[in-house]
C-alpha positions as CSV (number, residue, x, y, z in Angstrom):
1,M,-30.6,-7.9,-4.3
2,A,-30.3,-3.9,-4.4
3,P,-31.2,-3.5,-0.4
4,L,-27.9,-5.0,0.3
5,T,-25.5,-2.2,-0.2
6,A,-27.7,0.3,1.8
7,W,-27.9,-2.2,4.5
8,Y,-23.9,-2.4,4.4
9,R,-23.5,1.2,4.5
10,E,-25.6,1.4,7.7
11,A,-24.5,-2.0,9.5
12,A,-21.1,-2.7,8.5
13,R,-18.4,-3.5,11.1
14,D,-15.9,-0.7,11.9
15,L,-12.8,-2.9,10.7
16,P,-9.5,-1.2,10.4
17,W,-9.2,-2.1,6.6
18,R,-12.4,-0.2,5.9
19,R,-11.1,3.1,7.4
20,G,-10.2,5.5,5.1
21,E,-6.7,6.6,6.6
22,F,-5.7,3.0,7.0
23,Q,-6.2,2.7,3.3
24,D,-4.6,5.7,2.7
25,E,-1.3,4.8,4.6
26,F,-1.1,1.2,3.6
27,G,-3.3,0.9,0.3
28,A,-2.8,-2.4,-1.8
29,W,0.1,-3.7,0.5
30,G,-2.5,-3.5,3.6
31,T,-5.1,-5.2,1.5
32,L,-2.9,-8.0,0.5
33,V,-1.4,-8.5,4.0
34,S,-5.0,-8.6,5.6
35,E,-6.1,-10.8,3.0
36,F,-3.3,-13.3,3.6
37,M,-4.3,-13.0,7.8
38,L,-7.8,-13.6,7.1
39,Q,-7.6,-17.0,5.5
40,Q,-9.1,-19.5,8.0
41,T,-8.9,-16.8,10.7
42,P,-11.3,-15.0,12.6
43,V,-11.3,-11.0,12.1
44,A,-10.8,-10.4,16.0
45,R,-7.6,-12.5,16.1
46,V,-6.3,-10.9,12.9
47,I,-6.9,-7.1,13.8
48,P,-4.0,-6.6,16.3
49,H,-1.8,-8.8,14.3
50,L,-1.9,-7.1,11.0
51,E,-1.6,-3.4,12.6
52,A,1.6,-4.8,14.1
53,W,2.8,-6.4,11.0
54,L,2.1,-3.4,8.8
55,S,3.7,-1.1,11.5
56,R,6.7,-3.3,11.4
57,W,6.8,-4.2,7.8
58,P,4.9,-1.3,5.9
59,T,5.7,-2.2,2.3
60,P,6.6,-5.0,0.3
61,R,10.3,-3.9,0.2
62,A,10.5,-3.6,3.9
63,L,8.9,-7.3,4.5
64,A,11.4,-8.6,1.8
65,E,14.4,-7.4,3.8
66,A,13.2,-9.7,6.8
67,T,14.5,-12.9,7.5
68,P,12.1,-15.8,7.5
69,A,12.8,-16.2,11.1
70,E,11.4,-12.8,12.0
71,V,8.4,-13.7,9.7
72,V,7.6,-16.8,11.4
73,Q,8.1,-15.1,14.8
74,Q,5.9,-12.2,14.1
75,W,3.0,-14.2,12.8
76,A,2.8,-15.5,16.4
77,N,-0.6,-17.7,17.1
78,L,-2.5,-17.1,13.8
79,G,-2.3,-20.4,12.8
80,Y,-1.6,-21.9,9.3
81,P,2.0,-20.4,9.7
82,R,3.2,-21.1,6.1
83,R,1.2,-18.2,5.1
84,A,3.8,-16.1,6.6
85,L,6.4,-17.7,4.6
86,W,4.2,-17.3,1.4
87,L,3.5,-13.5,2.3
88,H,7.6,-13.3,2.7
89,R,8.3,-14.8,-0.7
90,A,5.1,-12.6,-2.2
91,A,7.0,-9.4,-0.9
92,I,10.1,-10.4,-2.6
93,E,8.5,-11.0,-5.9
94,I,6.6,-7.7,-5.8
95,T,10.2,-5.9,-4.7
96,D,12.1,-8.1,-7.8
97,R,9.5,-8.1,-10.5
98,H,6.8,-5.0,-9.7
99,G,9.2,-2.3,-8.2
100,G,8.0,-2.7,-4.7
101,V,4.5,-1.7,-5.9
102,V,1.7,-4.3,-5.3
103,P,0.2,-5.4,-9.2
104,R,-3.4,-4.2,-9.7
105,D,-4.3,-6.6,-12.3
106,V,-5.3,-10.2,-11.4
107,E,-3.0,-12.3,-13.6
108,P,0.1,-10.9,-12.1
109,L,-1.3,-11.4,-8.9
110,L,-2.1,-14.8,-9.5
111,L,1.9,-15.5,-10.2
112,L,2.8,-14.3,-6.8
113,S,3.2,-17.0,-3.9
114,G,0.7,-18.0,-1.6
115,I,-2.1,-16.1,-3.8
116,G,-5.3,-17.8,-5.2
117,D,-8.1,-16.5,-7.1
118,Y,-10.0,-15.2,-4.2
119,T,-6.8,-13.1,-2.9
120,A,-5.8,-12.0,-6.1
121,R,-9.3,-10.7,-6.8
122,A,-9.9,-9.1,-3.6
123,V,-6.6,-7.1,-3.8
124,A,-8.0,-5.9,-7.1
125,V,-11.6,-5.0,-6.0
126,F,-11.0,-3.6,-2.8
127,A,-7.4,-1.7,-3.1
128,Y,-7.7,-0.7,-6.7
129,G,-11.5,-0.7,-7.2
130,D,-11.6,-2.8,-10.1
131,R,-14.9,-4.7,-11.1
132,H,-14.5,-8.2,-10.6
133,P,-16.9,-10.9,-8.8
134,V,-15.2,-11.9,-5.3
135,V,-16.3,-14.9,-3.5
136,D,-15.6,-16.3,-0.5
137,T,-17.3,-18.8,1.6
138,N,-19.7,-16.3,3.3
139,T,-20.5,-14.9,0.1
140,R,-21.2,-18.7,-1.1
141,R,-23.6,-19.1,1.6
142,V,-25.4,-15.8,0.7
143,L,-25.7,-17.0,-3.1
144,A,-26.7,-20.4,-2.1
145,R,-29.5,-19.2,0.1
146,A,-30.8,-16.1,-1.6
147,V,-30.4,-16.9,-5.2
148,L,-30.3,-20.7,-5.4
149,G,-32.6,-21.8,-2.5
150,Q,-30.0,-23.9,-0.7
151,A,-29.2,-24.3,2.7
152,Q,-25.6,-24.7,2.2
153,P,-23.2,-24.1,-0.9
154,G,-21.7,-27.0,-2.3
155,S,-17.9,-27.3,-3.5
156,P,-16.4,-24.1,-4.7
157,S,-16.5,-23.8,-8.5
158,R,-16.3,-21.1,-11.3
159,R,-20.3,-21.0,-11.2
160,D,-20.0,-19.1,-8.4
161,L,-17.9,-16.4,-10.0
162,D,-20.2,-16.2,-12.8
163,L,-23.3,-16.1,-10.6
164,M,-21.7,-13.4,-8.5
165,D,-20.6,-11.4,-11.5
166,S,-24.1,-11.6,-13.0
167,L,-25.3,-9.8,-10.2
168,L,-22.5,-7.1,-9.7
169,P,-23.6,-3.6,-10.5
170,T,-21.9,-2.1,-14.2
171,D,-20.4,0.9,-11.8
172,D,-16.8,-0.1,-10.6
173,A,-17.2,1.7,-7.3
174,E,-21.0,0.1,-6.6
175,S,-19.7,-3.2,-7.6
176,A,-16.8,-3.0,-5.0
177,V,-19.3,-2.4,-2.3
178,F,-21.8,-4.8,-3.5
179,N,-18.9,-7.7,-2.9
180,A,-18.1,-6.3,0.4
181,A,-21.7,-6.1,1.4
182,A,-22.4,-10.0,0.3
183,M,-19.5,-11.1,2.5
184,E,-20.5,-9.0,5.4
185,L,-24.2,-10.4,5.3
186,G,-22.7,-13.8,5.1
187,A,-20.2,-13.0,8.3
188,T,-22.7,-11.4,10.2
189,V,-26.5,-12.1,9.4
190,C,-26.5,-15.1,7.0
191,T,-24.3,-17.4,9.1
192,S,-23.8,-21.0,8.8
193,R,-25.5,-22.6,11.9
194,S,-27.8,-19.9,13.0
195,P,-28.9,-17.5,10.3
196,R,-30.9,-14.3,11.6
197,C,-33.1,-14.3,8.6
198,E,-35.5,-11.9,10.8
199,I,-33.0,-9.1,10.2
200,C,-31.4,-10.0,7.0
201,P,-32.2,-7.2,4.3
202,L,-32.6,-10.0,1.3
203,I,-35.5,-11.6,3.2
204,D,-38.3,-10.8,0.9
205,D,-36.0,-11.8,-2.0
206,C,-34.5,-14.9,-0.3
207,A,-35.2,-18.2,-2.5
208,W,-34.5,-19.9,0.6
209,V,-36.7,-18.3,2.8
210,A,-39.4,-18.6,0.2
211,A,-39.3,-22.1,0.2
212,G,-39.5,-22.5,4.0
213,R,-35.8,-22.7,4.8
214,P,-35.6,-26.4,3.8
215,D,-33.0,-28.8,4.9
216,T,-31.1,-29.4,1.4
217,G,-28.3,-31.0,2.8
218,D,-24.4,-30.2,3.3
219,T,-21.8,-31.5,1.3
220,R,-18.8,-29.4,2.4
221,R,-15.9,-30.9,3.7
222,R,-15.3,-31.3,7.7
223,Q,-12.2,-30.1,9.1
224,A,-10.6,-32.5,11.5
225,A,-10.6,-31.7,15.0
226,F,-8.0,-29.5,16.1
227,E,-7.6,-31.3,19.8
228,G,-5.0,-33.9,19.3
229,S,-4.1,-33.1,15.9
230,D,-0.9,-33.1,14.1
231,R,-2.1,-29.3,13.6
232,Q,-2.2,-28.9,17.5
233,A,1.5,-30.6,17.7
234,R,3.1,-28.3,15.1
235,G,1.8,-25.4,16.8
236,A,3.2,-26.7,20.1
237,V,6.8,-27.2,18.5
238,L,6.6,-23.7,17.1
239,R,5.8,-22.5,20.2
240,V,9.0,-23.6,21.8
241,L,11.2,-22.2,19.0
242,R,9.6,-18.9,19.0
243,A,10.1,-19.0,22.8
244,A,13.6,-19.7,22.6
245,A,14.7,-17.4,19.4
246,P,17.0,-16.8,18.1
247,D,18.6,-19.5,19.6
248,P,18.3,-23.2,18.7
249,V,16.6,-25.9,21.0
250,L,18.1,-29.4,21.8
251,L,15.6,-31.8,19.7
252,Q,15.4,-34.1,22.7
253,G,14.2,-31.0,24.8
254,V,11.2,-30.2,22.4
255,L,7.9,-31.5,23.9
256,P,9.7,-34.2,25.7
257,D,6.3,-34.7,27.4
258,W,4.3,-34.7,24.9
259,P,1.8,-37.6,25.2
260,D,2.4,-39.0,21.4
261,P,6.4,-39.0,20.6
262,L,5.5,-40.2,17.1
263,Q,3.4,-37.3,16.5
264,R,5.9,-34.9,17.9
265,D,8.5,-36.3,15.4
266,R,5.6,-36.1,12.6
267,A,5.3,-32.5,13.4
268,I,8.8,-31.8,13.5
269,D,9.6,-33.6,10.1
270,S,6.4,-31.7,8.5
271,L,7.6,-28.0,9.8
272,I,11.5,-28.7,8.4
273,A,9.8,-29.6,5.3
274,D,7.6,-26.9,5.1
275,G,10.6,-24.6,5.9
276,L,9.2,-23.4,9.0
277,A,12.2,-24.9,11.0
278,E,15.7,-26.1,10.4
279,A,17.5,-28.8,12.0
280,D,21.4,-28.7,12.5
281,G,22.8,-31.8,13.9
282,E,21.0,-32.5,17.4
283,T,19.1,-28.9,17.6
284,L,16.0,-27.4,16.2
285,S,15.3,-23.6,15.4
286,L,13.4,-21.1,13.7
287,P,14.5,-20.8,9.6
288,R,17.5,-18.5,9.0
């Protein structure tokens, strides 16, 4: 897979967290915020929100001093808004436990709210330059095709990390580039539905191409459609609360014309349970 890093240095997208001046200014905190925002959200949607977020809260300590309502409001339409509250809690934990400095090692990163194995390793690698395998959905697809000869990856497992670790260069800096290159290849060339094998730097070494690009099945769990879902109802309720903030809204005035009143009520109840909304008598508001 040696041609991969050479390809990356020529073809990588110009993204703000890859620019030297961005990394110098925001460092590990910028990396951590970007990884929270990029979970299940396209890059194009993340970029303006990321830059606005870091302009408002350039350090963990600054975010720790914000209110939950301010955090949920700033998250806007990024989706999966619980991530905003998790990031806020992580900022408080970083401030209280680590003196306002994002920890470097994977284990203390894993103890922060909302941080799983991928995010912890991404911060350690892309912010601090340490050598760890970093495996996201795009990387897993590249590994499945190029190494295992499968059309799609199976369910995530420890085997993904072990396989990626076996491919990483021994040099810390080169291993970080290799991690980023595998993700970039999966995001832009080795895509899920329409892979562009003809321009792939790994075409001569790809096990899946060598086998004739067989359909080996797809066992990935499908996400339910957004249209008509409870997720859509939750987002609609949050838009009402954001528009009214900091004032509360009468419960009876929250989406009175929603086609499924029971779904609207479920959405309100779930937002309250997740800490994304607060009920006070007959009113509803963003969390205080």
